[in-house]
N, C-alpha and C positions, 0 to 999 in steps of 0.2 A: 504494500500500500504506500501511496505517496505521502500520506499524512498520518499522524498518530493521535492528534486531538483536534476534532472538528466541531463546528456548530452548524446545525441544520435549521434553517428558518422555513417554517411552514405557514402559509396563510390559512386562515379559517375557511376561506372559500375552497381551498384544495380538498378539505375534508368532506365537503358536501357533494363532490363529484358533479353529476348532472342534475341533482336535486335542486329545487329552488330555495331550500332552507334546511338547516339542520346538519346532520351527520350521516354519511353513507357508511354503514358498517363494513362493507366490502372494501371500500377505498382505504379505510383505516387499517383493516387487516392486511391489505397488500403493502401498505407503507411499513407496517410493523415487521413484516417478513423481510423486507429489504434492509431495514435497520438491524434486524437480528443477524443478517449475513455480515454486515459491517462489524458488529460487535464480536462475532465469532472469529474474525480475523485479527482481533486484538486492538482495534482502533477504539479510542475513547470518543464518545459522542454525546453532545448535549443538544437539546432541541428548544427552540423558542417558537411558540405557536400563537397565531392570531385568533381573533374571535369574530371575524366578519360574517361567518356563516350563521351566527346567532344574533349578533348586535354590532352595529357600527356607530361608534360615538360621533364621528364627523357628520354622518347623515342625520342622526337624531338632532345634533346641534343646529344643523341647517334648517330644521323644521321647527326651531324655537326652544328646544330643550337647553337648559344650562350646560355649557360645554364641559365643565368639570364633572358634573353629575353624569353626563352621557359617557364620558371617558371612563369613569369608575365602573359603570355598568358594563362597558366593553371589556374592562379588565376581568370582571367576574366571568364573562363569557369565555375568555381564554382559559380560565381554570377548568371549566366544563370540558373543553376540548383536550386539555392536558390530561385530565383524569381518564377520558375516553381512550386516549392513545396509550396511557399507562396500562390500562386494563388489557388492551390488545397485545401489548408487549409481554405482559406477565402471563397471559394465556399460552404463550409459546416459550415460557421459561426464561425470559430475559428480565433480570432484576432491574427495577426502575424506581426512581424517586421523583416525585413532583415537589418543586420548591416554588413558593409564591412570594411576591413582593408585598402583598397584603396578607396579614396574618389570618390563616384559616386552619388552625391547629388540629381540628378534628378530621380534616381530609388531606392535609399536605404539610410539609415542613416549611418553616420560614426560610427565605433565601439567606444563606450564610455562605460566603465565598469559599472559605476553607473547608466547610463540610461538603460543598459541591465538588471540590477538587478531590477530596478524600473518596467520595462515592465513585468518581471516575477511576481513581487508582485501584479501586476494588472491582472494577469491571461492570459497574452499574451505569445504566442510561439515566441522565438527569434531564427532566423537562421543566423549563421555567415558565410559570404562569403568572398572570396578573401584570404583565408588562413590566415597566420599571417601578410601578407603584405610584406614579405621578401622572396627573392629567396633562394634556397637551403634548405628550410624547407618544410616538407610534411604536408598534412592536418591532419595526425595522430598527429604530434607534435602540430599543432594548437588546436586539440581537447584536448590534455593534458594541454596545456597552458590556454585555456579558462575555462576548468573545474576547474583548480586551482584558476583562477581569480574570478570566480563567486561562489566559494565554493560549487561546485557540489559534491554530495555524491558518485557518481559512473559514470563511462563511459560505455555506452552500444555500443559495436562495432557490428553493424548488417552487416553480410556478406552472402556469398553464401553457406557456410558450417556451420555445427551445432556445431562448437567448434574448439579447437586447437588440432592438431594431431602431433605425433612425426615424421611423414613424410607426403608427399603429398598423401591424400587418393584417388585422381584421378589416381595416378600412382602406388600406393601400396595398394592393397585390404586388406592387413594385418595391415595397419596403425592403431596405437592405439590412441583413443581419450582420452584426459585428462579431468577429472572433475574439478580439481583445480591445480593451479601452483603458485609458488613464482615468484616475479620479477627477482630474481637472476637466477632461473632455465631458464626462458625465455631468458635472456641475454646470459647466459653461453652456451646454446644450439642453439642459433640463430633461435628460433622458429618463428620469424617474425609475432608475434601477432600484433605488431605495430613496427615502427622503433625504434632503440635504444634510440634516444633522447626522444621520447615520453614515453617509458618505464621508463627511468631514471627520468623524470619529475613526473610521477605517483608515483614512488617509493619515491621520496623526499617529496611529498605532501600526501602520503598515500591515494591515490585514486584508488580503485579497478576497474578492467576492466572486463566486462562480454562480452564474444564473443559468438554469437548465430546466427542461421539461420534466416535471415530477411524474407524469402519466405514461412516459415511455419506460416500460419495464426494464429494471436493471440499471437505470441511470444513476441512482444514488451510489451504488457500488462502483460503477464506472468512474463517477466523479471522485470518489475517495481514492481510486487507483491512479488518479491524475490524468485520465483520458479526456480529450477535448469534447465534452458533451454539450457545451453551450458557449456562453460568453464569459471571459475572465476579465475582471476589473482590478487593476493594481497599479502601484507606483512605477514599476519597471516595465509595464506593458506598453506596446506600441498600439496606436489606433489603426485597426485593420479589420 
């Protein structure tokens, strides 16, 4: 494997598959099996999961809800997803811990950096829920923050598309897919790989980001092996 400690960022929308809302158990099971293959190879993996399949704070705020309140509700939605993924992993005998930035002691551990690292060293998967615990920050920013805190070598952002394009490929059939990008190019061209705060954190801590299609079977394993399965964003990358 090309990496020994990685962070996997999953959007909430990825967990609902073709459903309009909620969680598709088959999708979660398939993701868990790929993660299990990574763990069995000795790679340490942490996961940050979003909650957009259940509740999106930004959308609720746009409809008149207080932004901070909406974001806190969204954080709780991420914990539901984290617990679902934990159950799927433990059903196939992968030891897993959920840590939350908002205290929920009856269902999850509080986020403690040293404890998370210790879990990794013991071969456990760690899932971070409740975002950063603060409103106005996305789970993308949480992924960058946690990756820096635990010394992850790379962030894998698993999405519904096979990389980063210069325009929306769903709207523009001629959209160009990039093989590699610099942080500066992403920010200057507003490519929305992750939000600006997350990109800035990754740039400051020199953490590369690999964007790839979650729904192509085997892509998580291939990404951990270092195969070119999507678009890589990093300080030493050329724009191509």
